[in-house]
C-alpha positions, 0 to 999 in steps of 0.5 A: 886120162892116166890110171892115177887121175882116173882114180881120184876126182876133184870133188867129194863123191855124191851121197849115193856113191859115198853111202854105197861104200864099204866102211873099214872095220875096226880091225882094219883101222887097228892095223894102220899103226900111228895116224893123225886123227882129225875129228869134228868136235861136235861129236866129242873127242877123237873117236866121236867121229868114228861113232857117227861115221856112215861112209868112208872114202880116200882122199889125196893131195900134193903140196909143194912140200909133199904128198898127203893121203887120208881116209875121210869119213862122213856121217849119215847127213853126208857131213865130214866127221872124221879123217885119218892121215897117213904118217911116216910111222903108219903101216903103208901096206895096211894103209894100201889095203884099207885105202884100196877098198874105198872110193876115191874122193876130193883132192886137197887144193892148197894151190888155190890160195893165191893170196892171204885173203883168199887163203883165209877164205879157203880155210874157213870154207874148208872148215865149215864145208858140209856143215850147217854151222861152222864147227871146230876141228881137233887133231891127235896123233893116235894108235887105234886098237880094236878091243873085243869085250865079251859082247861087242867090239870097241875102237880104242885109241892111245896117244902116240909120239911121232918122229921129227919127219912125222911132226913136220907132216902133222904140222903141215896137215894141220895148217891145211886143215886150219887147226891150231898147232898148239892143240897137238902134242908132238 
């Protein structure tokens, strides 16, 4: 087994592995630059998943049109609640520093879709995985900020416009995630 395949597994880490992981700090996330934020709408808007996150792990994948990486966050019930995707506008060195401190998780599996029917079922499974009832997911391109008011730290976000290459990647990730592309301003 080579070093790259040893770093990633085909399945998400088990709860005990995930909960033992180190959560990135708000300051770490603020260094990433613009990212695609995919969020579970059950927790509110773009930052609702961050507020529920109890653990994090790194995910990667490759499709015919490119490589994808994300930081995936899970709540205390081990359900996916928030994901940040690497974009061409992101700070790659900061991304590597954050990613390298997290356990490795599942790969994307877009090649599992052999026909339209199986692709739809796979998409629905992906969207409802780890959820008792299907939930809606949203997406936004954001720049994260760590703010330090007088007595506590706060993660904030501002909308960000991406390049045409960044826009292509956003649309591809949204397709993989099963999110309506009209929900994101590029």
